[in-house]
C-alpha positions in Angstrom: 8.4 55.0 -25.1 10.8 57.2 -26.8 9.2 60.4 -28.2 11.0 59.9 -31.5 10.1 56.5 -33.1 12.8 54.0 -33.2 13.9 53.1 -36.7 15.5 49.9 -38.1 18.9 51.6 -38.4 18.8 53.0 -34.8 18.0 49.5 -33.4 20.8 47.8 -34.9 23.2 50.4 -33.9 22.0 50.3 -30.5 22.5 46.5 -30.5 26.1 46.8 -31.9 27.1 49.5 -29.3 25.6 47.2 -26.4 27.5 44.4 -27.6 30.8 46.4 -27.4 30.3 48.0 -24.2 29.6 44.3 -22.8 32.7 42.9 -24.5 34.8 45.7 -23.1 33.4 45.0 -19.5 33.9 41.3 -19.7 36.5 39.7 -17.4 38.5 36.7 -18.4 36.9 33.5 -17.7 39.2 31.9 -14.8 38.6 28.5 -16.3 40.1 29.5 -19.6 43.0 31.2 -17.8 43.6 28.2 -16.0 43.8 26.1 -19.3 46.1 28.5 -20.7 48.6 28.5 -17.6 48.4 24.5 -17.4 49.3 24.4 -21.2 52.2 26.5 -20.8 53.5 24.2 -17.7 53.1 21.2 -19.8 55.2 22.8 -22.7 57.7 23.9 -20.3 57.8 20.4 -18.7 58.4 19.0 -22.0 61.3 21.4 -23.0 62.9 20.7 -19.5 62.6 17.0 -20.3 64.4 17.3 -23.8 67.2 19.2 -22.1 67.7 16.6 -19.1 71.2 15.3 -20.6 72.2 17.8 -23.3 71.0 20.8 -24.9 69.5 19.8 -28.2 71.0 21.5 -31.2 67.6 23.0 -32.1 67.3 24.7 -28.7 71.2 25.9 -28.8 70.7 27.3 -32.4 67.6 29.5 -30.9 69.6 30.5 -28.0 72.4 31.6 -30.4 70.1 33.4 -32.4 68.6 35.3 -29.6 71.6 35.9 -27.6 74.3 36.4 -30.1 77.9 34.7 -30.9 79.6 37.1 -28.2 77.4 36.1 -25.4 77.7 32.4 -26.2 81.3 32.8 -26.2 81.4 34.5 -22.6 79.1 31.7 -21.2 81.3 28.9 -22.9 84.5 30.5 -21.1 82.7 30.0 -17.8 83.0 33.6 -16.6 80.2 36.2 -16.8 81.3 39.3 -14.9 82.0 38.3 -11.3 80.0 35.3 -12.0 82.4 32.2 -12.3 81.2 28.9 -13.4 83.7 26.3 -12.1 82.5 23.4 -14.1 80.6 22.3 -17.2 77.7 21.2 -15.4 76.8 24.7 -14.2 77.1 26.1 -17.8 74.7 23.2 -19.1 72.0 24.3 -16.4 72.3 28.2 -17.5 71.7 26.8 -21.1 68.8 24.6 -20.0 67.3 27.5 -18.2 67.7 29.6 -21.4 66.4 27.2 -23.6 63.3 26.6 -21.2 62.8 30.5 -21.3 63.1 31.0 -24.9 60.9 28.1 -26.1 58.2 28.9 -23.6 58.5 32.5 -24.8 58.1 31.5 -28.6 55.5 29.1 -27.9 53.5 31.9 -26.0 54.2 34.4 -28.6 52.6 31.6 -31.2 49.6 31.2 -28.9 48.9 34.9 -28.8 49.5 35.3 -32.7 47.0 32.7 -33.2 44.7 34.4 -30.7 45.2 37.5 -32.5 44.5 36.1 -36.0 41.3 34.7 -34.5 40.2 38.0 -33.3 41.3 39.6 -36.7 39.0 37.0 -38.4 36.3 37.6 -36.2 36.3 41.3 -36.7 36.5 40.6 -40.3 33.2 38.6 -40.1 31.8 41.2 -37.8 32.4 43.8 -40.2 31.0 41.8 -43.1 27.9 41.1 -40.9 27.5 44.9 -40.1 27.7 45.7 -43.7 25.2 43.2 -44.8 22.9 44.2 -41.9 23.2 48.0 -42.8 22.2 46.9 -46.2 19.4 45.1 -44.8 18.6 47.9 -42.6 18.4 50.3 -45.6 15.9 47.8 -47.1 14.0 48.0 -44.0 14.1 51.6 -43.9 12.5 52.1 -47.4 9.7 49.6 -46.1 9.4 51.6 -42.9 9.0 54.6 -45.0 6.4 53.1 -47.3 4.6 51.7 -44.4 4.4 55.2 -42.7 3.1 56.9 -46.0 0.6 54.1 -46.0 -0.5 54.5 -42.7 -0.8 58.2 -43.4 -3.3 57.4 -46.0 -5.3 55.1 -44.1 -5.3 57.8 -41.2 -6.5 60.5 -43.7 -9.3 58.2 -45.0 -10.6 57.5 -41.4 -10.3 60.8 -40.0 -13.0 63.5 -40.1 -12.9 65.5 -43.4 -11.4 68.6 -42.1 -8.5 66.9 -40.3 -7.8 64.8 -43.3 -7.7 67.9 -45.5 -5.3 69.5 -42.8 -3.2 66.3 -43.2 -3.1 66.5 -47.0 -2.0 70.5 -46.8 0.7 69.7 -44.2 2.2 66.9 -46.3 2.1 69.0 -49.4 3.2 72.2 -47.7 0.3 74.0 -49.3 -0.2 77.7 -48.8 -3.5 77.6 -50.6 -5.8 74.7 -51.4 -8.7 74.9 -53.6 -11.0 72.3 -55.0 -13.3 72.6 -58.1 -15.9 69.9 -58.7 -18.3 69.2 -61.4 -22.0 69.6 -60.6 -24.6 67.4 -62.2 -24.4 69.3 -65.4 -20.5 69.0 -65.5 -19.9 72.5 -64.7 -17.4 73.4 -62.4 -18.4 74.9 -58.9 -16.0 76.2 -56.1 -16.5 73.4 -53.7 -13.9 74.3 -51.1 -11.4 76.8 -50.6 -8.9 77.0 -47.5 -5.6 78.5 -46.4 -5.2 75.4 -44.0 -7.3 77.0 -41.3 -10.7 77.9 -42.5 -13.1 75.7 -44.8 -15.9 76.9 -46.8 -18.4 74.6 -48.4 -20.7 75.2 -51.4 -20.4 79.1 -50.8 -19.3 81.4 -53.9 -18.5 85.0 -53.0 -20.4 87.4 -55.2 -17.1 89.3 -55.9 -15.2 86.2 -56.3 -13.4 85.9 -59.5 -14.8 83.5 -62.3 -14.3 80.1 -61.9 -11.6 78.5 -64.0 -11.7 76.1 -66.9 -11.7 72.4 -66.1 -8.4 70.7 -65.9 -7.9 67.4 -67.2 -4.3 66.9 -67.2 -1.7 68.3 -64.5 -0.2 71.8 -65.2 2.7 73.4 -63.3 3.4 77.2 -63.0 6.6 78.4 -61.1 7.4 82.0 -60.6 7.7 83.2 -57.0 5.3 80.6 -56.0 4.5 77.0 -57.0 1.1 76.5 -58.5 0.1 73.0 -59.5 -3.2 71.9 -60.8 -4.3 68.2 -60.9 -7.4 66.4 -61.9 -9.3 64.5 -59.2 -10.1 61.0 -60.5 -12.1 58.2 -58.7 -12.3 55.1 -60.4 -11.3 56.4 -64.0 -14.0 59.2 -63.6 -13.0 62.8 -63.2 -15.1 64.5 -60.4 -13.1 67.9 -60.8 -9.6 69.3 -60.1 -7.5 70.7 -57.3 -5.1 73.6 -57.3 -2.1 73.9 -54.7 -0.2 76.7 -54.1 3.1 76.8 -52.0 6.0 79.0 -51.8 9.4 78.2 -53.5 12.0 77.4 -50.7 15.7 77.2 -51.4 15.6 73.3 -50.5 12.4 72.9 -52.6 12.8 69.6 -54.7 10.1 70.0 -57.4 10.2 66.5 -58.8 9.9 64.9 -55.5 7.0 67.2 -54.7 5.1 66.5 -57.8 5.6 62.7 -56.9 4.2 63.5 -53.5 1.2 65.1 -55.1 0.7 62.1 -57.2 0.9 59.9 -54.3 -1.7 61.7 -52.1 -4.3 62.6 -54.9 -6.2 59.5 -55.2 -7.1 59.6 -51.6 -7.7 63.3 -51.7 -10.2 62.6 -54.5 -12.0 59.9 -52.5 -12.4 62.0 -49.3 -13.3 65.1 -51.1 -15.9 63.1 -53.3 -17.4 61.3 -49.9 -17.6 64.7 -48.2 -19.5 66.2 -51.4 -22.0 63.4 -51.4 -22.3 63.7 -47.5 -23.2 67.3 -48.1 -25.4 66.5 -51.0 -27.3 64.1 -48.9 -27.6 66.7 -46.2 -29.1 69.0 -48.6 -31.7 66.5 -49.8 -32.7 65.3 -46.3 -32.1 68.7 -44.6 -34.6 71.7 -44.4 -32.6 74.6 -45.8 -34.4 77.2 -43.2 -34.2 75.3 -40.1 -31.3 72.8 -40.8 -33.6 70.1 -39.2 -34.3 66.8 -41.0 -37.1 67.2 -43.4 -40.3 65.0 -44.0 -38.7 62.9 -46.6 -35.8 61.9 -43.9 -38.5 61.0 -41.3 -40.5 58.7 -43.8 -37.2 56.9 -44.9 -36.0 56.3 -41.4 -39.6 55.2 -40.2 -39.9 53.0 -43.1 -36.4 51.5 -42.7 -37.0 50.9 -39.0 -40.6 49.9 -39.3 -39.7 46.1 -38.8 -37.9 47.1 -35.7 -40.7 48.9 -34.3 -43.2 46.0 -35.0 -41.5 43.9 -32.6 -42.7 46.0 -29.7 -39.3 45.6 -27.7 -39.1 49.5 -27.4 -42.0 51.9 -27.6 -42.4 54.4 -30.1 -43.9 57.8 -29.7 -44.6 60.6 -32.1 -45.5 64.3 -31.5 -46.9 66.6 -34.0 -46.1 70.2 -33.1 -47.5 73.4 -34.6 -46.6 77.1 -34.0 -50.0 79.0 -32.9 -51.5 81.5 -34.9 -48.3 81.5 -37.1 -50.1 82.8 -40.4 -51.5 85.7 -38.5 -47.8 86.5 -37.4 -46.5 86.0 -40.9 -49.0 88.3 -42.5 -48.7 90.7 -39.8 -44.9 90.9 -39.5 -43.7 89.6 -42.9 -42.1 86.4 -44.2 -38.5 87.2 -43.0 -39.9 87.7 -39.5 -41.7 84.4 -39.9 -38.8 82.5 -41.1 -36.8 83.8 -38.0 -39.6 82.6 -35.7 -39.4 79.0 -37.4 -35.6 79.0 -36.9 -35.7 79.9 -33.4 -38.6 77.4 -32.7 -36.6 74.7 -34.2 -33.5 75.3 -32.4 -35.6 75.0 -29.1 -37.5 71.7 -30.4 -33.9 70.3 -31.6 -32.8 70.9 -27.7 -36.0 69.4 -26.2 -36.5 66.3 -28.0 -34.6 63.1 -29.0 -35.2 63.4 -33.0 -36.7 66.4 -34.4 -38.1 67.1 -38.1 -39.5 70.0 -40.0 -42.9 68.4 -41.3 -44.1 71.2 -43.3 -45.0 75.0 -43.1 -45.0 75.9 -39.3 -45.4 72.2 -38.2 -43.0 69.9 -36.6 -42.6 66.4 -35.6 -40.8 65.0 -32.8 -39.9 60.9 -32.4 -39.3 59.3 -29.0 -38.0 55.5 -29.5 -37.4 53.6 -26.1 -38.9 56.1 -23.9 -42.0 55.6 -21.7 -45.2 57.4 -22.0 -44.8 59.9 -19.0 -41.2 60.7 -19.9 -42.7 61.8 -23.5 -45.3 63.6 -21.9 -43.1 65.6 -19.6 -40.5 66.2 -22.2 -43.4 67.8 -24.6 -44.6 69.8 -21.6 -41.2 71.3 -20.8 -40.7 72.2 -24.4 -43.9 73.9 -24.5 -43.3 75.8 -21.4 -39.8 76.8 -22.6 -41.0 78.1 -25.9 -43.8 80.2 -24.0 -41.3 81.7 -21.6 -38.6 82.4 -24.2 -38.5 86.0 -25.9 -38.1 85.7 -29.6 -36.2 89.0 -30.5 -36.8 89.8 -34.0 -35.6 93.1 -35.5 -35.0 94.4 -32.3 -38.4 93.6 -31.1 -39.6 91.1 -28.7 -42.4 88.6 -29.5 -44.0 85.8 -27.5 -44.6 82.4 -29.3 -46.5 79.3 -28.0 -46.9 76.1 -29.4 -49.7 73.3 -29.7 -48.8 69.4 -29.7 -50.4 66.1 -30.2 -48.8 63.0 -28.8 -49.6 59.4 -30.0 -47.9 55.8 -29.4 -47.1 53.6 -32.2 -49.2 50.3 -31.9 -47.8 47.0 -33.1 -51.2 46.6 -35.0 -50.4 49.4 -37.1 -49.6 49.0 -40.6 -47.2 52.1 -40.8 -45.8 54.8 -38.7 -47.7 57.3 -40.5 -50.8 55.8 -38.6 -49.3 56.9 -35.3 -48.5 60.5 -37.0 -52.3 60.7 -38.0 -53.4 59.9 -34.4 -50.8 62.7 -33.2 -52.1 65.3 -35.6 -55.7 64.5 -34.4 -54.5 65.1 -30.9 -52.8 68.3 -32.1 -56.5 69.2 -33.5 -57.7 68.8 -30.0 -55.3 71.2 -28.7 -55.8 73.9 -31.1 -59.5 73.4 -30.5 -59.2 73.5 -26.5 -57.4 76.9 -26.7 -53.9 76.2 -28.0 -50.5 76.4 -26.1 -51.0 72.8 -24.9 -50.1 69.2 -25.3 -52.6 66.6 -25.9 -52.1 62.8 -25.5 -54.2 60.9 -28.0 -55.5 58.1 -25.8 -57.0 60.5 -23.4 -59.1 62.3 -26.2 -59.7 59.3 -28.7 -63.4 58.7 -27.2 -64.1 62.4 -27.9 -62.5 62.3 -31.2 -64.6 59.1 -32.1 -67.9 60.9 -30.9 -66.8 64.1 -33.1 -66.2 61.6 -35.8 -69.6 60.1 -35.7 -71.3 63.4 -35.4 -69.4 64.5 -38.4 -70.4 61.3 -40.4 -74.0 62.2 -39.4 -73.6 65.7 -40.6 -72.0 64.4 -43.9 -74.7 62.0 -44.6 -77.4 64.6 -43.9 -75.4 66.9 -46.1 -75.1 64.2 -48.9 -79.0 63.7 -48.8 -79.6 67.4 -49.0 -77.3 67.6 -52.1 -79.0 64.7 -53.5 -82.6 66.1 -53.0 -81.4 69.5 -54.4 -79.9 67.9 -57.4 -83.2 65.9 -58.1 -85.0 69.3 -57.7 -83.1 71.1 -60.0 -83.0 68.0 -62.7 -86.8 68.1 -62.2 -86.9 71.9 -63.1 -84.8 71.4 -66.2 -87.2 68.7 -67.3 -90.3 70.9 -66.8 -88.7 73.8 -68.9 -87.7 71.4 -71.8 -91.4 70.4 -72.2 
């Protein structure tokens, strides 16, 4: 395929050129040449037959016209230079030959003129066809340009946001591209500022100038640079505006450029809004500190996929993870150091499990879907060992951090995924009780937990009885005093 895409005009010009080259290289068809020669011989025979007894007057007049009276007089005298005709029959033979020659010449000339006329007519038809085709090509070229521009819009919509913005910047020849969007209270925020290379989202510099007033209609400024501000509309609703800055060049066509801005703006508005919504959704479902998905995201995902989990076609395991002695560390070294521990731990957890969430505080949740039990246990053990062996550098000081974890499998008889999370949390409690820095699988300790639960119930029952006895004793004393 050629690097430069063929256009309709180039295709037509190529076809015409190829036709001319083929026509120039064509050799006469032997059959046509043979037919022409046979036609001329037939005509020659007819003229010879007409001149058998005498030369018809029409032929003789043409001979006189071609040769002139002086030559005719010489021939009639019977002497032409050293050639002497002894009788009249020889002169008649000369006239016959001349008649045949001149008539054949005249006929061949007419055949050539007719052929030439046909060629001229064909050339005229060809020229009309070319002109009509060129007119058609111009229409096709306009259609092609529209198709290319439409394809560009489709590509921008389908490409990642950054690539789409770069395409828009390149199309508009923008030097600077600033986007201002309304927030929930209809105040402008600096959503995106780029020079075509760097993108910054939802970040406002402290020393940045004040945000401009909202722009509801196109505005144009032109000094050494062209600055154009255009409202961003999506389905009749203004979401903000954007400002385009470009340098003025000698060949700059302002009207055409403004048309290009109007052409690209609806798509720009849609991808900017879609990206804004995506970032907003990430903010809602992402923990600001660790950048992991939060508990809300976990609950929504698990709730949405609950029916799929209930089929039991693939196994689902959850692991609850807790940083050991985090409160002591936080109180000793301060909250900034504690936040740094959370961030570094989150990175290690994200690398070690398929799906990671910050559940709250120093607690995380890991989800394994479609894995076998031993694979899950091995993954959690590897994660625990990696965190244990990783030095946490905070404020140039090295700290050793460990985690405890509890693992449980979702059973199809459960009413919600939270049931499995509760079991994993109970297994996590056992890991803490057994000395921390370990992973515990719920099924391995559920008997022990059941026994602990039974003893706890007994203690609670005894405690309730004691509380009731003390309550009655206090009530009796109050009744005695009142008497």
